[in-house]
C-alpha positions in Angstrom: 15.7 80.3 -26.2 12.8 78.4 -27.9 11.1 78.1 -24.5 11.4 81.8 -23.9 9.9 82.6 -27.3 7.1 80.1 -26.7 6.2 81.7 -23.3 6.1 85.1 -24.8 4.0 84.1 -27.9 1.6 81.6 -26.3 1.6 82.7 -22.8 2.3 80.6 -19.6 -1.3 79.4 -19.3 -1.4 77.8 -22.7 2.0 76.1 -22.7 0.8 72.7 -21.5 -1.9 72.5 -24.2 0.6 73.6 -26.9 3.2 71.1 -25.8 0.7 68.3 -25.9 -0.4 69.3 -29.4 3.2 69.6 -30.6 4.2 66.2 -29.0 1.1 64.5 -30.6 2.1 66.0 -34.0 5.7 64.9 -33.7 4.5 61.3 -32.7 2.2 61.2 -35.7 4.9 62.3 -38.1 7.4 59.8 -36.6 4.7 57.0 -36.9 4.1 57.9 -40.6 7.9 58.0 -41.2 8.2 54.5 -39.6 5.3 53.1 -41.6 6.8 54.5 -44.8 10.2 53.0 -43.9 8.7 49.6 -43.1 6.8 49.6 -46.4 10.0 50.4 -48.3 11.9 47.7 -46.4 9.1 45.1 -47.0 9.0 46.0 -50.7 12.8 45.5 -51.0 12.6 42.3 -49.1 9.8 40.9 -51.3 11.7 41.9 -54.4 14.8 40.2 -53.2 12.8 37.1 -52.2 11.2 36.9 -55.6 14.5 37.1 -57.3 16.0 34.4 -54.9 12.9 32.2 -55.5 13.3 32.6 -59.3 16.9 31.7 -59.1 16.2 28.7 -56.9 13.5 27.4 -59.3 15.8 27.9 -62.3 18.6 26.0 -60.6 16.3 23.3 -59.4 14.9 22.8 -62.9 18.4 22.6 -64.4 19.5 20.2 -61.7 16.4 18.0 -62.2 17.0 17.9 -66.0 20.6 17.0 -65.5 19.8 14.3 -63.0 17.1 12.8 -65.2 19.4 12.8 -68.2 22.2 11.2 -66.2 19.8 8.5 -64.7 18.0 7.7 -68.0 20.9 8.1 -70.4 24.2 8.2 -68.5 26.4 7.3 -71.6 24.6 9.6 -74.1 23.9 6.7 -76.4 20.1 7.2 -76.3 20.5 10.8 -77.3 22.7 9.8 -80.2 20.2 7.2 -81.4 17.4 9.8 -81.3 19.4 12.2 -83.3 20.2 9.5 -85.9 16.5 8.6 -86.1 15.6 12.2 -86.6 18.1 12.5 -89.4 16.9 9.3 -91.1 13.2 10.4 -90.8 14.2 13.8 -92.3 16.0 12.1 -95.2 13.0 9.7 -95.7 10.6 12.6 -95.7 12.7 14.4 -98.3 12.8 11.3 -100.5 9.1 10.9 -100.3 8.6 14.5 -101.2 10.9 14.1 -104.2 9.2 10.9 -105.3 5.8 12.7 -105.0 7.0 15.6 -107.1 8.4 13.2 -109.8 5.1 11.3 -109.9 3.1 14.5 -110.0 5.2 15.8 -112.9 4.8 12.5 -114.7 1.1 12.6 -114.3 0.9 16.1 -115.5 2.9 15.4 -118.6 0.7 12.3 -119.4 -2.4 14.4 -119.0 -1.1 17.0 -121.4 -0.1 14.4 -123.9 -3.6 12.8 -123.8 -5.4 16.1 -124.2 
């Protein structure tokens, strides 16, 4: 049916030229559609690869930290010692601050008494 309409509209002499033009247009559209699909597929693959890479880096970092901790301080004694030292330093810092405040207040009251 399409062939008959084409012969009537275009004429028998022009059919080869029209067919070449139509085939070229169809090929071009298919090529553009394939390029578009490849682009979408590549984008999806890159997104997935980025996510996988991030997950691997995160897991590798966690594994490395765990391995280092296990090799350096397998019993956890070092960590406890560090925590105790931090607590002692904090307490010492507070004591120094309190002592400084007491001395400052004492100096201020002496200065007021003298003046």
